[in-house]
N, C-alpha and C positions, 0 to 999 in steps of 0.2 A: 535730736528732742523731737517730739514726734508733735506734727500741726495738728492742732486741737480741732481743726476744719474736721479732717480725716479724722480722727480719734470720734467723733459725732458720728460722722458716716457710718464708722465701721461697726459701732453701737448699737445707731440704727437694725444696722443687716443682722445684728444677732438678734432682736428682737422675732419670738415666734410667728407674728403675724407678716414679716418681710424675709420668712428664711425659703418661699418658696414665689415662685414668677409670680405677678399679678394677675398675668393672663393665662396660662397655661398650665401652672402648678409646677411646674420645673424646679427643683431643690435647687436651692444656691446662688440666687439671682446677682452678676456683676454687675448689671447695666440701670441705671436708671432714667426715667422720663421724667429731665428736671421741669418741666413745665405743668406736669400733670401730678408728680410728687410720691412717682410708685418704682419698684423695685421691679425689672422684667431678665430675662434668660437673654443668651446670646442670639437662640433663633426668631424671641419674639421684637427685638430688637431692630431685627433686620426689617420688620416687617413695621414697627412705629416710623423709621426712619424713611419707610414710603407713604407713610401721611402725610411727611411733611413738618419744617421746623412752625410751623403756626400754630400748628395742634399737638406733637409732641417732639418735645427737641429732647434727642437721644445722647446719654455721655456715657461711659465708661465709669466704674467705681474705684479701679484699680490704675488705668493710666491718666484719666481724665480728674485736672485740677476742678475742683466745683466750684463755685461763689459759694459765700455764706447764704444769700437768699434762696439758692437752689437747697441747701441743708434744711432750712427753717419748712422749707416747703415740703420736703420730704419727712419732717419731724412732724410738720402739722396733718398734713393726709396720710402717706404709709399705707400699704396694700388692704388693710382693713378694711380703710375707711373709702378707699376708691372704690374695692369692690364690693361695698353694701352698698355706695350711690349708684353706680354702674350696673 
């Protein structure tokens, strides 16, 4: 049986606007800033980790268990909305 939260997260990653890192544009991001609601590559995830969790709390899409609120933030924001804003 598939975890419905994980399925929602994987669907988000398949959206064209989330297919590339929100910061550098690298293909196939597998990390997310759960506070910002964006998907990023491993290199940018390392940079986000250095910003501090009060700014950008980074989690792996593949390894970590995401909370429902984090997935909701990514659904609401995503890379396009974030890049348009920033």
